[in-house]
C-alpha positions as CSV (number, residue, x, y, z in Angstrom):
1,X,21.3,7.5,32.5
2,X,19.7,4.6,30.7
3,X,16.6,5.7,28.9
4,X,15.5,2.2,28.3
5,X,16.6,0.0,31.2
6,X,13.8,-2.7,30.7
7,X,13.7,-2.6,26.8
8,X,17.6,-3.2,26.9
9,X,17.0,-6.6,28.4
10,X,14.7,-7.7,25.6
11,X,16.3,-9.3,22.5
12,X,13.6,-11.7,21.7
13,X,10.0,-12.4,22.8
14,X,11.0,-15.3,25.2
15,X,12.8,-12.8,27.4
16,X,9.5,-10.7,27.3
17,X,7.5,-13.7,28.3
18,X,9.7,-14.1,31.5
19,X,8.8,-10.7,32.7
20,X,6.3,-10.1,35.5
21,X,3.1,-8.9,34.2
22,X,3.4,-5.8,36.3
23,X,6.4,-4.7,34.4
24,X,4.5,-4.7,31.0
25,X,3.4,-0.9,31.4
26,X,7.0,0.3,31.9
27,X,8.0,-1.7,28.9
28,X,5.3,-0.4,26.7
29,X,6.3,3.3,27.9
30,X,10.0,2.6,27.1
31,X,9.1,1.0,23.7
32,X,6.9,4.0,22.6
33,X,9.6,6.4,23.6
34,X,12.2,4.5,21.6
35,X,10.0,4.5,18.5
36,X,9.5,8.2,18.7
37,X,13.2,8.7,19.0
38,X,14.1,6.1,16.3
39,X,11.5,7.1,13.8
40,X,12.4,10.9,14.2
41,X,16.0,10.0,13.0
42,X,15.0,7.9,10.0
43,X,11.6,8.8,9.0
44,X,8.8,6.2,8.5
45,X,5.4,5.4,9.7
46,X,4.7,6.8,13.2
47,X,1.2,7.3,14.5
48,X,0.0,3.8,13.5
49,X,2.9,2.1,15.2
50,X,2.5,4.0,18.3
51,X,-1.1,2.9,18.5
52,X,-0.1,-0.8,18.5
53,X,2.5,-0.7,21.3
54,X,0.5,-2.5,24.0
55,X,-1.2,-4.8,21.6
56,X,2.0,-6.0,20.3
57,X,3.6,-6.5,23.7
58,X,0.5,-8.5,24.9
59,X,0.6,-10.7,21.9
60,X,4.1,-11.7,22.3
61,X,3.7,-12.1,26.0
62,X,0.8,-14.6,25.7
63,X,1.5,-16.3,22.5
64,X,4.7,-18.6,21.9
65,X,6.0,-16.8,19.0
66,X,7.5,-17.6,16.4
67,X,6.1,-21.0,16.8
68,X,2.6,-19.3,17.2
69,X,2.1,-17.4,14.1
70,X,1.2,-13.7,14.2
71,X,0.1,-12.5,10.6
72,X,0.1,-8.7,10.6
73,X,-2.1,-7.0,8.0
74,X,-1.2,-3.3,7.0
75,X,2.6,-3.7,7.6
76,X,3.3,-0.2,8.7
77,X,2.0,-1.0,12.2
78,X,4.8,-3.5,13.0
79,X,7.7,-1.3,14.1
80,X,7.3,-2.4,17.8
81,X,7.1,-6.0,16.6
82,X,10.3,-5.5,14.9
83,X,12.0,-4.1,18.0
84,X,10.8,-7.0,20.3
85,X,12.1,-9.6,17.8
86,X,15.7,-8.8,17.6
87,X,15.9,-5.9,15.2
88,X,16.2,-3.1,17.4
89,X,19.8,-2.2,16.4
90,X,18.6,-2.4,12.8
91,X,16.0,0.4,13.3
92,X,18.8,2.9,12.9
93,X,18.7,2.1,9.1
94,X,14.8,1.5,8.9
95,X,13.9,1.6,5.3
96,X,17.3,2.5,4.2
97,X,19.6,0.7,1.8
98,X,20.4,-2.6,3.1
99,X,18.5,-2.0,6.5
100,X,15.4,-3.1,8.1
101,X,12.1,-3.1,5.9
102,X,9.3,-0.9,7.0
103,X,7.0,-3.9,6.4
104,X,6.9,-7.6,7.5
105,X,9.4,-9.5,5.4
106,X,9.8,-13.4,5.6
107,X,13.5,-13.2,4.7
108,X,14.2,-10.8,7.4
109,X,12.9,-12.7,10.5
110,X,11.3,-15.9,11.4
111,X,8.9,-13.7,13.4
112,X,7.7,-12.1,10.2
113,X,5.4,-14.8,9.1
114,X,3.9,-13.3,5.9
115,X,5.2,-10.6,3.8
116,X,2.9,-7.5,3.7
117,X,2.7,-4.3,2.0
118,X,-0.9,-3.9,0.6
119,X,-3.6,-4.4,3.2
120,X,-6.3,-7.0,3.8
121,X,-4.5,-10.2,3.4
122,X,-3.9,-11.2,6.9
123,X,-7.1,-13.3,7.4
124,X,-6.7,-15.2,4.3
125,X,-3.0,-16.0,5.0
126,X,-3.8,-16.9,8.6
127,X,-6.4,-19.2,7.6
128,X,-4.0,-21.0,5.3
129,X,-1.4,-21.4,8.0
130,X,-4.2,-22.5,10.5
131,X,-5.2,-25.2,8.1
132,X,-1.7,-26.3,7.5
133,X,-1.1,-26.6,11.2
134,X,-4.2,-28.9,11.4
135,X,-3.0,-30.9,8.4
136,X,0.5,-31.4,10.1
137,X,-0.8,-32.1,13.5
138,X,0.8,-29.0,15.0
139,X,-0.7,-27.6,18.2
140,X,0.4,-23.9,17.3
141,X,-1.9,-21.0,17.3
142,X,-2.5,-18.6,14.5
143,X,-3.4,-14.9,15.0
144,X,-4.3,-12.3,12.3
145,X,-4.1,-8.6,13.3
146,X,-6.1,-6.4,10.8
147,X,-7.1,-2.7,11.1
148,X,-10.5,-1.4,10.7
149,X,-9.5,0.4,7.4
150,X,-8.4,-2.7,6.0
151,X,-11.8,-4.3,7.0
152,X,-13.4,-2.3,4.1
153,X,-11.7,-4.5,1.4
154,X,-13.6,-7.4,-0.1
155,X,-10.7,-9.9,0.6
156,X,-11.1,-9.6,4.2
157,X,-14.7,-10.6,4.1
158,X,-14.1,-13.4,1.7
159,X,-11.4,-14.8,4.2
160,X,-13.8,-14.4,7.1
161,X,-16.6,-16.1,5.2
162,X,-14.3,-19.0,4.5
163,X,-12.8,-19.1,8.0
164,X,-16.0,-19.2,9.7
165,X,-16.9,-22.5,8.3
166,X,-13.5,-24.0,8.1
167,X,-13.5,-25.2,11.8
168,X,-9.9,-24.2,12.5
169,X,-8.4,-22.8,15.5
170,X,-7.5,-19.1,14.7
171,X,-8.1,-15.7,16.1
172,X,-8.7,-12.7,14.2
173,X,-8.0,-9.3,16.1
174,X,-9.6,-6.2,14.7
175,X,-7.4,-3.3,15.6
176,X,-9.9,-0.4,15.5
177,X,-7.9,2.7,15.6
178,X,-10.6,5.0,14.3
179,X,-13.5,4.0,16.5
180,X,-15.2,3.4,13.1
181,X,-17.2,0.5,14.5
182,X,-17.9,1.3,18.0
183,X,-16.5,2.8,21.2
184,X,-15.4,0.7,24.3
185,X,-17.8,1.1,27.1
186,X,-15.7,1.1,30.2
187,X,-15.8,-1.4,33.0
188,X,-18.8,-3.3,32.1
189,X,-17.4,-4.0,28.5
190,X,-14.1,-5.2,30.0
191,X,-16.1,-7.6,32.4
192,X,-18.1,-8.9,29.4
193,X,-15.0,-9.6,27.3
194,X,-13.7,-11.7,30.2
195,X,-16.9,-13.6,30.6
196,X,-17.6,-14.2,26.9
197,X,-14.0,-15.4,26.2
198,X,-13.7,-17.5,29.5
199,X,-13.7,-21.1,29.9
200,X,-16.7,-21.4,32.1
201,X,-19.0,-19.5,29.6
202,X,-17.7,-21.5,26.6
203,X,-17.9,-24.8,28.4
204,X,-21.5,-24.1,29.4
205,X,-22.4,-23.4,25.8
206,X,-21.0,-26.4,24.6
207,X,-22.7,-28.4,27.1
208,X,-25.9,-26.8,26.5
209,X,-25.6,-27.5,22.9
210,X,-24.9,-31.2,23.7
211,X,-28.1,-31.5,25.9
212,X,-30.3,-29.5,23.7
213,X,-29.3,-31.4,20.5
214,X,-31.9,-34.0,21.3
215,X,-34.5,-31.4,20.6
216,X,-33.7,-29.3,17.5
217,X,-36.4,-26.7,18.2
218,X,-35.0,-25.9,21.7
219,X,-31.5,-25.8,20.3
220,X,-32.6,-23.3,17.7
221,X,-34.4,-21.4,20.3
222,X,-31.4,-21.3,22.5
223,X,-29.1,-20.2,19.8
224,X,-31.4,-17.5,18.8
225,X,-31.6,-16.2,22.5
226,X,-27.8,-16.3,22.7
227,X,-27.6,-14.2,19.5
228,X,-30.0,-11.6,20.6
229,X,-28.4,-11.3,24.1
230,X,-24.9,-11.0,22.6
231,X,-26.3,-8.6,19.9
232,X,-27.6,-6.3,22.7
233,X,-24.2,-6.4,24.7
234,X,-21.8,-6.4,21.7
235,X,-21.6,-4.9,18.0
236,X,-20.3,-8.4,16.7
237,X,-23.6,-9.8,15.3
238,X,-22.0,-9.8,11.7
239,X,-19.0,-11.7,12.9
240,X,-21.0,-14.0,14.7
241,X,-23.1,-14.8,11.7
242,X,-20.0,-15.5,9.7
243,X,-19.1,-18.2,12.2
244,X,-17.0,-16.5,14.7
245,X,-17.1,-16.1,18.5
246,X,-16.9,-12.3,18.9
247,X,-15.4,-10.6,21.9
248,X,-14.9,-7.0,22.6
249,X,-14.6,-4.2,22.0
250,X,-11.8,-3.9,24.6
251,X,-9.3,-1.1,25.4
252,X,-6.1,-2.0,23.3
253,X,-4.0,0.1,25.6
254,X,-5.1,-1.6,28.8
255,X,-3.0,-4.7,29.8
256,X,-5.7,-5.8,32.3
257,X,-8.0,-6.1,29.5
258,X,-5.7,-7.4,26.8
259,X,-3.8,-10.1,28.7
260,X,-6.6,-12.1,30.4
261,X,-8.7,-11.9,27.3
262,X,-5.9,-13.1,25.0
263,X,-5.1,-15.9,27.5
264,X,-8.7,-17.0,27.5
265,X,-8.9,-16.8,23.7
266,X,-5.7,-18.9,23.4
267,X,-7.4,-21.8,25.0
268,X,-10.5,-21.8,22.9
269,X,-11.2,-23.9,19.9
270,X,-12.6,-22.7,16.6
271,X,-12.6,-19.3,14.9
272,X,-12.4,-16.4,17.4
273,X,-12.7,-12.6,16.8
274,X,-11.3,-10.0,19.2
275,X,-12.2,-6.4,18.7
276,X,-9.5,-4.1,20.2
277,X,-9.8,-0.2,20.2
278,X,-6.6,1.6,19.9
279,X,-5.6,5.3,19.3
280,X,-3.2,6.3,16.5
281,X,-0.4,8.4,18.0
282,X,-1.0,7.0,21.6
283,X,1.5,8.4,24.0
284,X,2.9,11.2,21.7
285,X,0.7,14.2,22.1
286,X,1.6,15.8,18.7
287,X,0.7,12.6,16.9
288,X,-2.4,12.0,18.9
289,X,-3.6,15.5,17.9
290,X,-2.9,14.9,14.1
291,X,-2.5,11.3,13.3
292,X,-2.7,11.8,9.6
293,X,0.3,14.2,9.6
294,X,2.3,11.7,11.7
295,X,1.1,8.7,9.7
296,X,4.3,8.8,7.4
297,X,7.0,11.3,8.5
298,X,10.3,12.4,7.4
299,X,13.2,13.2,10.1
300,X,12.2,15.6,12.7
301,X,13.0,16.7,16.2
302,X,10.7,14.9,18.7
303,X,10.4,18.1,21.0
304,X,9.4,20.2,18.1
305,X,7.5,17.7,16.0
306,X,7.0,17.6,12.2
307,X,7.1,21.0,10.7
308,X,5.4,22.3,7.7
309,X,7.1,21.9,4.3
310,X,9.0,25.0,3.2
311,X,7.4,27.0,0.6
312,X,8.8,27.4,-2.9
313,X,10.7,24.9,-4.8
314,X,9.3,22.6,-7.6
315,X,5.7,21.2,-6.9
316,X,5.3,17.5,-6.6
317,X,3.5,15.5,-9.4
318,X,0.9,14.9,-6.6
319,X,0.4,18.6,-6.1
320,X,0.1,19.1,-9.8
321,X,-2.6,16.4,-10.0
322,X,-4.4,18.0,-7.0
323,X,-4.6,21.4,-8.6
324,X,-5.5,20.2,-12.0
325,X,-8.4,18.1,-10.4
326,X,-9.8,21.3,-8.9
327,X,-9.3,23.4,-12.1
328,X,-11.0,20.8,-14.3
329,X,-13.9,20.2,-11.7
330,X,-14.5,24.1,-11.8
331,X,-15.0,23.8,-15.6
332,X,-16.6,20.5,-15.8
333,X,-19.6,19.7,-13.4
334,X,-19.7,16.1,-14.3
335,X,-16.1,15.3,-13.0
336,X,-16.3,13.1,-9.9
337,X,-13.1,11.9,-8.0
338,X,-12.6,8.6,-6.4
339,X,-9.8,7.4,-4.3
340,X,-9.4,4.0,-2.3
341,X,-8.4,5.5,1.0
342,X,-5.5,7.6,-0.4
343,X,-7.2,11.1,-0.4
344,X,-4.1,12.9,1.3
345,X,-1.4,10.8,-0.4
346,X,-3.1,11.4,-3.8
347,X,-3.4,15.1,-3.3
348,X,-7.1,15.4,-3.2
349,X,-7.9,17.2,0.0
350,X,-8.5,20.7,-1.5
351,X,-10.9,19.0,-4.0
352,X,-12.6,17.3,-1.2
353,X,-13.2,20.5,0.7
354,X,-14.2,22.6,-2.5
355,X,-16.4,19.8,-4.1
356,X,-17.6,17.5,-1.3
357,X,-20.6,16.2,-3.1
358,X,-18.2,14.9,-5.9
359,X,-15.6,13.4,-3.8
360,X,-15.7,9.7,-2.9
361,X,-13.4,7.9,-0.6
362,X,-14.5,4.3,-1.0
363,X,-11.9,2.9,1.8
364,X,-9.5,0.3,1.0
365,X,-11.3,-1.3,-1.8
366,X,-9.5,-0.9,-5.0
367,X,-11.6,-3.4,-7.0
368,X,-14.7,-1.5,-6.1
369,X,-13.4,1.9,-6.8
370,X,-12.6,0.9,-10.4
371,X,-16.1,-0.8,-11.1
372,X,-17.7,2.1,-9.2
373,X,-16.0,4.4,-11.7
374,X,-17.3,2.3,-14.5
375,X,-20.9,2.5,-13.1
376,X,-20.6,6.3,-13.0
377,X,-19.2,6.5,-16.5
378,X,-22.1,4.5,-18.0
379,X,-24.5,7.2,-16.7
380,X,-22.7,10.1,-18.2
381,X,-20.4,11.2,-15.2
382,X,-16.7,11.7,-15.8
383,X,-14.9,9.7,-13.1
384,X,-11.1,10.4,-12.2
385,X,-9.7,7.6,-10.2
386,X,-6.7,8.6,-8.1
387,X,-4.7,5.6,-7.1
388,X,-1.1,4.5,-6.6
389,X,0.4,2.4,-9.1
390,X,1.0,-0.5,-7.0
391,X,-2.6,-0.5,-5.7
392,X,-4.1,-0.5,-9.2
393,X,-2.7,-4.0,-9.6
394,X,-5.6,-5.2,-7.2
395,X,-8.2,-3.7,-9.6
396,X,-6.6,-5.2,-12.8
397,X,-9.5,-7.5,-13.5
398,X,-12.1,-4.8,-13.1
399,X,-10.1,-2.3,-15.2
400,X,-9.9,-4.9,-18.0
401,X,-13.6,-6.2,-17.9
402,X,-15.5,-3.5,-16.4
403,X,-13.8,-0.4,-17.9
404,X,-11.8,-1.3,-21.0
405,X,-14.0,-3.9,-22.4
406,X,-17.0,-1.4,-22.4
407,X,-14.6,1.4,-23.5
408,X,-15.8,3.7,-20.7
409,X,-14.3,7.2,-20.3
410,X,-12.5,6.6,-16.9
411,X,-9.5,8.5,-16.1
412,X,-6.7,6.7,-14.0
413,X,-4.3,9.1,-12.3
414,X,-1.5,6.7,-11.4
415,X,0.7,8.2,-8.7
416,X,4.0,6.6,-7.5
417,X,4.8,5.2,-11.0
418,X,8.3,3.7,-10.9
419,X,10.5,3.2,-7.8
420,X,9.2,4.8,-4.7
421,X,12.3,4.5,-2.4
422,X,12.0,3.6,1.2
423,X,8.6,1.6,1.1
424,X,10.2,-1.0,-1.1
425,X,9.1,-3.7,-3.4
426,X,5.5,-3.7,-2.3
427,X,5.1,-0.2,-3.3
428,X,7.3,0.2,-6.2
429,X,5.1,1.1,-9.3
430,X,7.3,-1.1,-11.6
431,X,4.6,-2.9,-13.7
432,X,1.9,-0.6,-14.6
433,X,3.1,0.2,-18.2
434,X,3.4,-3.6,-18.9
435,X,-0.1,-4.6,-17.5
436,X,-1.8,-1.5,-19.0
437,X,-0.4,-1.6,-22.6
438,X,-1.8,-5.3,-23.0
439,X,-5.3,-4.0,-22.4
440,X,-7.3,-3.1,-25.6
441,X,-8.9,0.4,-25.7
442,X,-6.4,1.7,-23.1
443,X,-4.5,5.2,-23.8
444,X,-1.3,5.2,-21.6
445,X,0.7,8.4,-21.0
446,X,3.7,9.2,-19.1
447,X,4.6,13.0,-18.6
448,X,8.3,14.1,-18.7
449,X,7.5,17.4,-16.6
450,X,4.8,19.0,-14.6
451,X,3.1,21.2,-17.2
452,X,3.0,18.0,-19.5
453,X,1.4,16.1,-16.6
454,X,-1.4,18.7,-16.5
455,X,-1.9,18.5,-20.3
456,X,-2.0,14.7,-20.2
457,X,-4.6,14.7,-17.4
458,X,-6.6,17.1,-19.6
459,X,-6.2,14.8,-22.6
460,X,-7.4,11.8,-20.6
461,X,-10.5,13.7,-19.5
462,X,-11.5,14.8,-22.8
463,X,-11.0,11.4,-24.4
464,X,-13.9,9.0,-25.1
465,X,-12.4,5.9,-23.5
466,X,-10.1,4.7,-20.7
467,X,-6.9,6.5,-20.1
468,X,-4.2,6.2,-17.6
469,X,-1.7,9.0,-16.7
470,X,1.3,7.7,-14.9
471,X,3.6,9.9,-13.0
472,X,6.4,9.4,-10.4
473,X,6.8,10.1,-6.8
474,X,8.1,13.5,-5.7
475,X,9.0,16.6,-7.5
476,X,9.7,17.0,-11.3
477,X,12.3,18.9,-13.0
478,X,10.8,22.2,-12.1
479,X,8.8,23.2,-15.3
480,X,6.4,26.0,-14.3
481,X,2.7,25.0,-14.8
482,X,-0.1,26.9,-16.4
483,X,-3.8,27.3,-15.3
484,X,-5.1,26.1,-18.7
485,X,-6.7,22.9,-19.5
486,X,-4.9,22.3,-22.8
487,X,-4.7,18.8,-24.3
488,X,-2.2,16.9,-26.3
489,X,-2.7,15.0,-29.7
490,X,-3.2,11.3,-28.7
491,X,-0.4,9.2,-29.8
492,X,2.2,11.8,-30.7
493,X,5.5,12.3,-29.2
494,X,8.0,15.2,-29.7
495,X,11.7,15.6,-30.4
496,X,13.4,17.5,-27.6
497,X,16.9,17.5,-29.0
498,X,18.5,16.7,-32.1
499,X,21.9,15.0,-32.3
500,X,24.1,12.4,-33.9
501,X,23.7,8.7,-34.5
502,X,22.3,7.9,-31.1
503,X,18.6,8.5,-30.4
504,X,17.3,8.1,-26.9
505,X,13.6,7.3,-26.6
506,X,12.5,8.7,-23.2
507,X,9.3,7.7,-21.4
508,X,8.0,9.9,-18.7
509,X,10.4,10.4,-15.7
510,X,13.4,9.3,-17.8
511,X,13.1,12.6,-20.0
512,X,15.4,14.5,-17.6
513,X,18.4,12.0,-17.3
514,X,18.1,11.4,-21.0
515,X,18.5,15.0,-21.8
516,X,21.5,15.3,-19.5
517,X,23.2,12.2,-21.0
518,X,22.5,13.5,-24.6
519,X,24.3,16.7,-23.8
520,X,27.5,14.8,-23.4
521,X,27.4,12.4,-26.3
522,X,25.4,14.6,-28.8
523,X,22.5,12.3,-29.0
524,X,18.9,12.8,-30.2
525,X,16.2,12.8,-27.5
526,X,12.5,11.9,-28.2
527,X,10.1,12.7,-25.4
528,X,7.9,9.7,-26.4
529,X,4.9,10.9,-24.1
530,X,2.6,8.0,-25.1
531,X,3.2,4.3,-24.5
532,X,0.0,3.4,-26.1
533,X,-0.7,4.2,-28.7
534,X,3.0,4.5,-29.5
535,X,4.1,7.1,-32.0
536,X,5.0,4.9,-34.8
537,X,5.9,7.7,-37.1
538,X,8.3,9.1,-34.7
539,X,9.8,5.7,-34.1
540,X,10.2,5.2,-37.8
541,X,11.9,8.5,-38.4
542,X,14.3,7.8,-35.5
543,X,15.1,4.4,-36.9
544,X,15.9,5.9,-40.3
545,X,18.1,8.7,-39.0
546,X,20.1,6.9,-36.3
547,X,22.1,3.6,-36.1
548,X,21.5,3.1,-32.4
549,X,18.2,3.6,-30.7
550,X,17.8,3.3,-26.8
551,X,14.5,3.3,-25.0
552,X,14.5,4.2,-21.4
553,X,11.7,3.6,-18.9
554,X,11.2,3.5,-15.2
555,X,9.2,0.2,-15.5
556,X,9.9,-3.6,-15.8
557,X,11.6,-4.2,-19.0
558,X,9.4,-7.3,-19.7
559,X,6.3,-6.1,-21.4
560,X,7.0,-2.5,-21.0
561,X,7.3,0.6,-23.3
562,X,10.6,-0.7,-24.8
563,X,8.9,-3.9,-25.7
564,X,6.3,-2.0,-27.6
565,X,9.0,-0.2,-29.5
566,X,10.7,-3.4,-30.2
567,X,7.4,-4.7,-31.7
568,X,7.0,-1.8,-33.8
569,X,10.6,-1.9,-35.1
570,X,10.3,-5.5,-35.9
571,X,7.1,-5.0,-38.0
572,X,8.9,-2.2,-39.9
573,X,11.9,-4.5,-40.5
574,X,14.4,-1.8,-39.2
575,X,18.0,-2.5,-39.2
576,X,18.7,-0.2,-36.5
577,X,20.3,-1.4,-33.4
578,X,17.9,-1.2,-30.5
579,X,18.7,-1.3,-26.8
580,X,16.1,-1.3,-23.9
581,X,16.7,0.2,-20.5
582,X,14.4,-0.3,-17.6
583,X,13.9,-2.3,-14.5
584,X,15.5,-5.7,-14.2
585,X,13.3,-8.8,-13.8
586,X,13.5,-9.0,-10.1
587,X,11.8,-7.3,-7.1
588,X,13.9,-4.3,-6.1
589,X,14.4,-3.6,-2.4
590,X,13.9,-0.7,-0.4
591,X,16.3,2.2,-0.2
592,X,17.2,5.8,-1.4
593,X,15.2,6.4,-4.7
594,X,18.1,8.0,-6.6
595,X,20.5,5.2,-5.7
596,X,18.0,2.5,-6.6
597,X,17.6,4.2,-10.0
598,X,21.4,4.4,-10.5
599,X,21.7,0.7,-9.6
600,X,19.2,0.0,-12.3
601,X,21.1,2.1,-14.8
602,X,18.4,4.7,-15.0
603,X,20.4,7.9,-14.3
604,X,22.7,10.0,-16.6
605,X,25.7,7.7,-15.9
606,X,23.8,4.5,-16.6
607,X,22.5,5.9,-19.9
608,X,25.9,7.1,-20.9
609,X,27.4,3.6,-20.0
610,X,24.8,1.8,-22.2
611,X,25.4,4.0,-25.1
612,X,29.1,3.5,-24.9
613,X,29.0,-0.2,-24.7
614,X,26.6,-0.4,-27.7
615,X,28.4,2.1,-29.7
616,X,31.5,0.1,-29.3
617,X,29.9,-3.1,-30.2
618,X,28.8,-1.4,-33.5
619,X,32.3,-0.4,-34.2
620,X,33.6,-3.9,-33.8
621,X,31.0,-5.1,-36.3
């Protein structure tokens, strides 16, 4: 029996638009079932994608994609979009090596109009596309789809402020899946959405403006009346003030609301704003009950659901941080913790339960998070900002000017440093060592194991200036952690193994493969610990005692830890041959984390290969 008889007939949106509107609920049901089946086999983001099924179908049904531009915001809500745009077969290798990306990707499909990994960019990009269409005389429509969480970022409001006065034909759809703004109000609200988006109402408004323009006082009075009427009926006063025609909220799972409203909005001129309420995990009871658990999942059995992680085994670095945070908070009453909407991912939920008054989730607002921490530090608090490496990139200016320039004691707990695997180039923490070491007053640490991570976090907290502790995704080598809050001497590495003529200078996560490689070639291994300040004495000693030095880091080679070692060696005038291993000067695609590291030469085999090549070159010289 064919489980997807209607979905099987859809290879591109033109076929979807040929369907009778009455067939759309069946298509949505099949599409949702396919997503559960598919993601259960590959892993990926689930609850957010289940929540956008009807909205995705409706958008492709009403708009002439890809000529009309759909600009998605947070990219993990686009699986249904991928399935309907010719990539259903590719979902079998979703986020796998050489497979379909988990996010919109321009090189993957013409239907992916803008590459997305971080949030809150859709309105800015859509505005640019809409203006380009006007410049080129194109009649195409542009639609930005943004989540309610993403609306907390400053860039979204910067774009709204600009778009509202740009006089362009574009539609912004707010996908409100947490009911954080307002709830739909049933049949009356559906009726109002149709009326306020309809041609008759908008034509009457334009005619009224034309007639009343001869009397500015009457026109002003009429506009104020309209604002008050709409303000009583809808929650969109803010968006109206920014220059948008606000419609909604409407039920994002009801085609009888979605289709006619989108068809009406498609015909309107100027900036339009549609508020749609959806539900994460819609149609899959387990995900509806716990949308956070089903936000990002590994493989699971759909009938059973996601099972809890087995007990035992090495803790992840995220868990190590979470436990340290609670332990330090118990000892230090001035510790406060900040996250830009990544409380679960950063391991902070136990802290949030135990110390609710000292936990601040500021939403998707990385820039604000960093300067907020600076303000707290100015008044004697000791803020810890837990943030993914890739997301701190958005707060670089604030880190430089608001934290480092004032030498404020802010701790940056950087999760997901290095390659993260399936989430790909938008989420790899490939650049933090490069951009952090260039900032004066910064102390930058990278732990080689779990206990060292705890001690580095304590070191950062006890320091009198800004410090970053950068640790990788997943579990470490399995070193047991203590419950102490001991610190490390700042700027001091350690020798972990003494060997022959080759010295491996390992930074952070590269300590384990360095030790594995060193055992085969009898090499010295230095656990460098600090990228800044670099242990110059240790580097000098290694250069005196070895003819070949190899630095190893899970970071971009340009400007990274190896570049700092090279600078120090150059200042010393060292004759030792120096080789740098790290991530190449390109964006690394998604795939299995271990395989990506191997391809970059950052595993045991890669280190051995590099050592052999350069030893052979030395012998020839």
